[in-house]
C-alpha positions in Angstrom: 162.2 135.3 62.9 161.1 138.2 60.7 158.0 138.7 62.9 160.1 138.6 66.0 162.1 141.5 64.6 158.9 143.5 64.2 157.9 142.5 67.8 161.3 143.8 69.1 161.8 140.4 70.7 164.6 140.1 73.1 165.6 137.8 76.0 166.8 140.7 78.1 165.3 143.9 79.4 167.9 146.4 78.1 170.8 148.4 79.6 168.6 150.2 82.1 168.2 147.1 84.2 171.5 145.8 85.5 170.4 143.0 87.9 168.2 140.2 86.7 168.2 141.6 83.2 166.9 138.5 81.5 163.3 137.8 80.7 163.2 134.2 81.9 160.0 133.4 80.0 160.5 135.3 76.8 161.0 132.0 75.0 157.3 131.1 75.5 156.4 134.0 73.2 159.0 133.0 70.7 157.7 129.4 70.7 154.1 130.6 70.4 155.0 132.6 67.3 156.8 129.6 65.7 153.8 127.4 66.4 151.3 130.0 65.1 153.0 130.2 61.8 153.5 126.5 61.5 149.8 125.8 62.0 148.8 128.7 59.8 146.9 130.6 62.5 144.8 133.1 60.6 146.6 136.4 60.7 143.6 138.3 62.2 143.6 135.8 65.1 147.4 136.2 65.2 146.8 139.9 65.8 143.9 139.5 68.3 145.8 137.1 70.5 148.9 139.2 70.7 147.0 142.2 71.9 144.2 140.7 74.0 144.6 136.9 74.5 143.8 137.3 78.2 140.4 138.7 77.3 139.5 135.9 74.9 138.2 132.4 75.3 141.4 130.6 74.2 143.4 127.7 75.6 145.8 128.6 78.5 148.8 128.1 76.2 147.7 130.9 74.0 148.4 133.4 76.8 152.0 133.3 75.6 151.0 135.5 72.7 150.9 138.5 75.0 154.7 138.5 75.0 154.2 140.7 72.0 153.3 143.5 74.4 155.6 142.6 77.3 159.1 141.6 75.9 159.9 145.2 75.1 162.6 147.3 76.8 162.2 147.7 80.6 162.8 150.9 82.5 163.8 151.7 86.0 160.9 152.5 88.4 158.6 155.5 87.7 158.8 155.4 83.9 155.7 153.3 83.1 154.8 156.0 80.6 157.7 154.9 78.4 156.6 151.2 78.6 153.1 152.2 77.5 154.5 154.4 74.6 156.5 151.4 73.5 153.4 149.2 73.4 151.5 151.8 71.4 154.4 152.0 68.9 154.8 148.3 68.4 151.1 147.8 67.9 150.5 150.7 65.5 153.7 150.3 63.5 153.8 146.5 63.5 150.2 146.0 62.4 149.1 149.2 60.7 152.3 150.8 59.5 151.5 154.1 61.3 153.9 156.0 63.5 151.3 157.0 66.1 154.1 157.4 68.7 155.2 160.5 66.8 152.0 162.2 68.2 153.1 161.8 71.8 154.3 165.4 72.3 152.4 167.1 69.4 150.1 166.4 66.5 151.8 164.2 63.9 153.8 166.4 61.6 152.7 164.6 58.3 149.9 162.1 59.1 146.4 162.9 60.3 147.1 161.6 63.8 146.4 164.2 66.6 147.9 163.9 70.0 144.5 163.0 71.4 144.7 159.7 69.4 148.0 158.8 71.1 146.5 159.4 74.6 143.3 157.6 73.7 145.4 154.5 73.1 147.6 155.3 76.1 144.5 154.9 78.3 143.9 151.4 76.8 147.4 150.1 77.5 147.8 151.9 80.8 144.7 150.0 82.0 146.7 146.7 82.0 149.8 145.7 84.0 152.2 142.8 84.2 151.2 140.8 87.3 153.8 139.9 89.9 153.1 136.2 89.4 153.0 135.0 85.8 150.7 132.1 85.0 152.1 128.6 84.3 151.0 127.5 80.9 152.5 124.0 80.9 152.4 122.0 84.0 155.9 120.6 84.8 156.4 116.9 85.4 157.0 116.0 89.0 160.6 114.8 89.0 163.8 115.0 91.1 165.1 117.8 88.9 161.9 119.8 89.3 161.8 119.4 93.1 165.4 120.5 93.3 164.6 123.6 91.2 161.7 124.4 93.6 164.0 124.0 96.6 166.7 126.2 95.2 164.2 128.9 94.1 162.7 129.0 97.6 166.1 129.2 99.3 167.0 132.2 97.1 163.7 133.9 98.0 164.3 133.4 101.7 167.7 135.1 101.2 165.9 138.1 99.8 163.6 138.3 102.9 166.5 137.7 105.3 168.4 140.6 103.8 165.5 143.0 104.3 164.8 141.6 107.8 168.5 142.2 108.7 168.1 145.9 107.7 164.6 146.4 108.9 163.9 144.2 112.0 160.2 144.9 112.0 159.8 143.6 108.4 157.5 140.6 108.0 157.5 138.6 104.8 154.2 137.9 103.1 152.6 134.5 102.9 153.8 134.1 99.4 157.6 133.9 99.6 157.9 135.2 96.1 156.0 138.4 96.8 158.7 141.0 97.2 156.5 144.0 97.8 158.3 145.5 100.8 155.6 148.0 101.7 156.9 150.5 104.3 160.2 148.7 104.6 161.1 149.8 101.1 161.6 153.4 102.3 164.1 152.3 105.0 166.6 150.7 102.6 169.5 152.9 101.5 170.8 152.8 97.9 173.4 150.1 98.6 170.9 147.9 100.5 168.3 148.3 97.7 170.9 147.3 95.1 171.7 144.1 97.0 167.9 143.5 97.3 167.6 143.8 93.5 170.7 141.6 93.0 169.3 138.8 95.2 166.0 138.9 93.2 168.1 138.8 90.1 169.6 135.5 91.2 166.1 134.0 91.2 165.7 135.2 87.6 169.0 133.7 86.6 168.0 130.4 88.1 164.7 130.5 86.1 166.6 131.3 82.9 169.2 128.5 83.4 167.1 125.7 84.8 165.6 123.3 82.3 163.1 122.4 85.1 161.5 125.9 85.4 157.8 125.6 84.4 156.8 127.6 81.3 155.0 130.8 82.1 153.3 133.4 79.9 154.4 137.0 80.0 150.9 138.3 80.2 149.1 141.6 80.9 146.3 141.8 83.5 143.4 144.2 83.4 143.0 146.7 86.2 140.5 149.5 86.8 140.3 151.3 83.4 142.3 154.5 83.3 140.7 157.7 82.0 143.5 159.2 80.0 144.5 162.8 79.7 146.8 164.5 77.2 150.3 165.0 78.6 151.1 168.5 77.3 154.3 168.3 75.2 154.7 164.7 76.4 155.3 165.8 80.0 153.4 163.5 82.3 153.4 166.2 85.0 151.6 168.6 82.7 148.1 167.1 82.6 145.8 168.5 80.0 142.5 167.7 78.4 140.7 164.4 79.1 140.2 162.0 76.2 138.2 158.8 75.9 139.7 155.4 75.1 139.0 154.9 71.4 140.5 154.1 68.0 142.3 156.4 65.6 140.2 159.4 64.4 140.8 158.7 60.7 139.4 155.1 61.1 136.4 155.6 63.3 133.1 157.4 63.6 133.2 160.7 65.5 131.4 159.4 68.7 132.8 155.9 68.6 134.5 154.9 71.9 135.6 151.7 73.6 133.0 150.5 76.0 134.2 147.2 77.5 136.8 147.5 80.3 140.0 149.0 79.0 139.0 148.6 75.4 142.0 146.4 74.6 139.9 143.5 73.1 137.8 146.0 71.1 141.1 147.5 69.8 142.4 144.1 68.8 139.3 143.6 66.7 139.4 147.1 65.2 142.9 146.3 63.9 141.5 143.7 61.5 137.9 144.6 60.8 136.7 145.8 57.4 136.8 149.5 58.5 140.6 149.3 58.7 142.2 149.1 55.3 145.8 149.0 56.6 146.5 145.8 58.5 146.0 143.4 55.5 148.1 145.7 53.3 150.9 146.0 55.8 151.1 142.2 56.3 150.9 141.5 52.6 153.7 144.0 52.0 155.9 142.2 54.6 155.3 138.8 53.2 156.0 140.1 49.6 159.2 141.7 50.9 160.6 138.5 52.3 159.5 136.4 49.4 160.6 138.7 46.6 163.6 140.5 48.2 162.1 144.0 48.2 158.9 145.5 49.6 156.1 147.1 47.5 156.0 149.9 50.1 159.6 150.9 50.7 159.1 151.5 54.5 157.2 148.4 55.8 156.6 150.0 59.2 155.5 153.4 57.9 152.6 153.7 55.4 152.2 157.4 56.2 152.4 160.4 53.8 156.2 160.7 54.1 156.6 157.3 52.5 156.5 157.2 48.7 153.4 155.9 47.0 154.1 152.3 45.8 154.5 151.9 42.0 152.7 148.6 42.3 149.7 149.8 44.4 147.2 147.7 42.5 149.3 144.6 43.2 149.4 145.5 46.9 145.6 145.9 47.0 145.3 142.5 45.2 147.5 140.7 47.8 145.6 142.3 50.7 142.2 141.3 49.2 143.5 137.8 48.5 144.7 137.4 52.1 141.3 138.4 53.5 139.4 136.2 51.0 141.6 133.2 52.0 140.5 133.8 55.7 143.8 135.6 56.5 145.9 132.5 55.7 149.6 133.5 55.6 150.5 130.2 54.0 147.9 130.7 51.2 149.4 134.2 50.6 152.9 132.8 50.4 151.8 130.0 48.0 150.0 132.6 45.9 153.2 134.7 45.6 155.5 131.7 45.0 153.5 130.2 42.3 153.3 133.5 40.4 155.3 134.1 37.2 156.9 137.1 38.9 158.5 134.9 41.6 159.6 132.2 39.2 161.5 134.6 36.9 165.3 134.4 36.8 167.6 137.3 37.8 169.3 137.6 34.4 167.7 140.1 32.1 168.6 141.9 28.8 170.6 145.1 29.3 167.9 147.3 27.9 165.4 146.0 30.5 167.8 146.7 33.3 168.4 150.2 31.9 164.7 150.8 31.7 163.9 149.6 35.2 167.2 149.5 37.2 165.5 149.1 40.5 163.2 146.3 39.2 160.1 148.0 40.4 158.0 146.1 37.8 159.5 142.7 38.7 160.4 141.8 35.1 163.3 139.8 36.7 164.1 138.3 40.0 165.9 140.2 42.7 169.1 138.6 43.8 169.0 138.2 47.6 171.8 137.4 50.0 171.1 134.7 52.5 170.9 136.2 56.0 173.1 135.2 58.9 170.4 133.2 60.7 169.7 131.1 57.6 173.4 130.3 57.2 173.6 129.3 60.9 170.4 127.2 60.9 171.4 125.3 57.7 
């Protein structure tokens, strides 16, 4: 659950979408995360698959990992730039503890992240889109319930096309009844008719959410022709400035290093965890320590920038990061290492002079008392 919070997991698209607001297949990402931790998927692979599973040779079921990039807030048409900005933010803050999204309109105020870095990554994520038809990752059993679900779904799709046909007599539905790309007919619908069109599609989404017979699908991204990004001056997408190549952050790459394979998303996934990037292992070690010990070593887990105070226990953080890498990025090994330590096994009671000397317990001479959170109370 703690990782799902980082991934801004939600079953719905946000207030901007009023019809069909649910993500009917968001649960496949949630289930993938649970399975990944249960089987102790190495954290570097955990990163790679959430950023670029579709570009890796992995089982079809692993495509569900891409929900990390696609379960974010949705926006009404014409605001794709906000979706891409959200993907940049969740990747850079979630894995590296860097607020790269703050460089969208201007160079970062406190960290060495120029605006060009934001738009270099913008080109990577803008080169992939969510396909209209999501892939099935678990074949459903042929049963009366499944056949009924298929029939109901088809009937709802035919209602959508019938509505458009009624308004635009020359409209012809495509061969795939679930392809709702209206083409020229789209411009002939008034606002009320378009709202009904979206409402009818929303009924299909609601059926997919509610039916236990809906086949599991992965919320994937699909590569398209790579986008050559330009800087949006002051963040205005209509004010197109200097061209920039698709590449990694300036502070963590060679000057001429660029992504060369397609969009560069798979290369980005590997750069997040290679030995030239000192941040990802430390950020993950800090998050694990925080949930095990009740307080993080770096006080802002999603921001390792200059505005965040230098941790008192920096050597400990380095030790945990190195341990994680040496144990082949095993999260379970890291948890075990922390929970068999003397620091974790200490009691919360301590002499008054010790509490007075270190009131915030920055040196962990005693245990932090931690309230059980709501989800743990519910689940137990």
